[in-house]
VMD Tcl script that draws the C-alpha trace (Angstrom):
set ca {
  {-39.14 2.93 -24.39}
  {-37.39 1.55 -21.57}
  {-33.62 1.62 -21.37}
  {-32.17 -2.05 -21.29}
  {-28.58 -2.40 -20.70}
  {-27.20 -5.44 -22.72}
  {-24.31 -6.96 -21.07}
  {-21.73 -9.12 -23.18}
  {-21.10 -12.50 -21.37}
  {-17.75 -12.98 -19.69}
  {-17.69 -16.50 -20.69}
  {-14.45 -18.03 -22.09}
  {-15.39 -19.30 -25.30}
  {-13.51 -22.20 -27.21}
  {-12.31 -19.89 -30.18}
  {-9.32 -19.54 -32.69}
  {-6.77 -17.65 -31.09}
  {-7.68 -18.27 -27.40}
  {-4.73 -19.38 -25.33}
  {-5.21 -22.55 -23.59}
  {-3.33 -24.27 -20.41}
  {-2.69 -27.81 -20.96}
  {-3.62 -30.02 -17.93}
  {-2.98 -33.39 -19.04}
  {-0.53 -35.30 -21.17}
  {3.16 -35.10 -22.17}
  {2.75 -31.22 -22.16}
  {1.41 -30.69 -18.93}
  {1.74 -27.03 -17.61}
  {2.39 -25.62 -20.97}
  {0.57 -22.92 -22.86}
  {-0.65 -23.36 -26.58}
  {-3.03 -21.43 -28.81}
  {-6.20 -22.80 -30.63}
  {-5.35 -22.81 -34.42}
  {-8.30 -24.66 -35.35}
  {-11.58 -26.25 -33.70}
  {-11.68 -29.90 -35.07}
  {-14.99 -30.80 -33.60}
  {-16.93 -30.18 -30.16}
  {-14.25 -32.37 -28.20}
  {-11.04 -31.48 -30.01}
  {-8.98 -28.68 -31.22}
  {-5.86 -28.13 -33.18}
  {-3.23 -26.31 -30.83}
  {0.08 -24.77 -31.35}
  {2.23 -23.23 -28.50}
  {5.31 -21.31 -30.01}
  {6.63 -20.09 -26.84}
  {9.28 -17.98 -26.66}
  {11.04 -20.11 -23.91}
  {12.61 -23.07 -25.20}
  {11.40 -25.39 -22.64}
  {7.69 -24.51 -23.13}
  {7.11 -24.82 -26.83}
  {4.07 -27.24 -27.71}
  {4.18 -28.74 -31.25}
  {1.22 -28.20 -33.37}
  {-1.14 -31.19 -32.51}
  {-4.87 -32.04 -31.76}
  {-5.67 -32.06 -28.31}
  {-8.81 -33.32 -26.31}
  {-10.81 -30.03 -24.81}
  {-11.29 -31.95 -21.72}
  {-7.29 -31.87 -21.16}
  {-6.94 -28.10 -21.53}
  {-8.20 -25.22 -19.44}
  {-9.13 -21.83 -21.32}
  {-7.52 -18.71 -20.18}
  {-8.43 -15.13 -20.30}
  {-5.86 -14.60 -23.01}
  {-6.92 -14.38 -26.58}
  {-4.78 -13.58 -29.69}
  {-7.04 -11.57 -31.80}
  {-7.33 -11.62 -35.69}
  {-5.42 -15.27 -35.68}
  {-6.55 -16.58 -39.07}
  {-8.20 -20.27 -39.28}
  {-5.80 -22.93 -39.41}
  {-2.94 -20.43 -39.42}
  {0.44 -22.19 -39.49}
  {3.30 -22.07 -36.79}
  {5.03 -19.04 -38.42}
  {1.97 -16.75 -38.17}
  {0.90 -18.15 -34.79}
  {4.67 -17.56 -33.40}
  {4.75 -13.90 -34.90}
  {1.29 -12.87 -33.25}
  {2.35 -14.83 -30.06}
  {5.41 -12.58 -29.82}
  {3.36 -9.58 -30.87}
  {0.99 -9.86 -28.16}
  {3.40 -10.91 -25.72}
  {1.41 -13.74 -24.42}
  {4.16 -15.20 -22.08}
  {4.38 -11.98 -20.33}
  {0.77 -11.66 -19.92}
  {0.72 -15.14 -18.53}
  {3.51 -14.63 -15.93}
  {1.88 -11.37 -14.71}
  {-1.30 -13.21 -14.17}
  {-2.54 -14.93 -10.94}
  {-2.68 -18.53 -12.24}
  {1.16 -18.54 -13.21}
  {1.94 -17.08 -9.91}
  {-0.08 -19.72 -8.00}
  {1.38 -22.28 -10.05}
  {5.02 -21.46 -9.10}
  {3.94 -21.14 -5.46}
  {2.53 -25.00 -5.46}
  {5.76 -25.82 -7.26}
  {8.05 -24.17 -4.64}
  {5.79 -25.91 -1.76}
  {5.84 -29.14 -3.48}
  {9.86 -29.06 -3.59}
  {10.08 -28.12 0.26}
  {12.34 -30.25 2.32}
  {10.85 -31.58 5.94}
  {12.90 -29.13 7.78}
  {11.70 -26.36 5.67}
  {8.17 -27.34 6.14}
  {9.16 -27.22 9.99}
  {10.57 -23.80 9.79}
  {7.51 -22.47 7.97}
  {5.23 -24.09 10.67}
  {7.15 -22.47 13.48}
  {6.91 -19.12 11.55}
  {3.30 -19.49 11.28}
  {3.03 -20.22 14.80}
  {4.71 -17.14 16.04}
  {2.89 -15.03 13.63}
  {-0.61 -16.40 15.13}
  {0.65 -15.94 18.55}
  {1.49 -12.41 17.89}
  {-2.03 -11.82 16.40}
  {-3.64 -13.47 19.36}
  {-1.63 -11.37 21.83}
  {-2.56 -8.01 20.09}
  {-6.12 -9.24 19.66}
  {-6.23 -9.89 23.56}
  {-4.98 -6.45 24.26}
  {-7.58 -4.79 22.15}
  {-10.20 -6.85 23.76}
  {-9.16 -5.94 27.18}
  {-8.81 -2.22 26.67}
  {-12.56 -2.28 25.30}
  {-13.89 -3.74 28.63}
}
mol new
graphics top color blue
foreach p $ca { graphics top sphere $p radius 0.5 }
foreach p [lrange $ca 0 end-1] q [lrange $ca 1 end] { graphics top cylinder $p $q radius 0.2 }
display resetview
């Protein structure tokens, strides 16, 4: 018999307990957990975040308006109410896991850049030019020494 390695898929599946990032609608940019799958296009989500401004009330939401994250709340019962979802959310520290992830950091960076003034963008451009010129100078020195 030959040895066959079977790998589990690394796909993010729509499953109960999967944390989703809401991309469209009144709760854009907030997190929620899938509490129940309604059909192939909608899910019942609940977002009992520990932050007051990031709470998403229990509602049905189209799956086309959300992005699946890597975070899963294991052993979340089907159609669990807001209480159990909140307890498991806090137990598994979903908000802190999200903040540590690259997705949240990227969103924060985009928000900072979006709110820059014209003068701040100008200062950044000047600093990038300075850094580019220093790199170019060092590269030319190395290239000249190699000849």
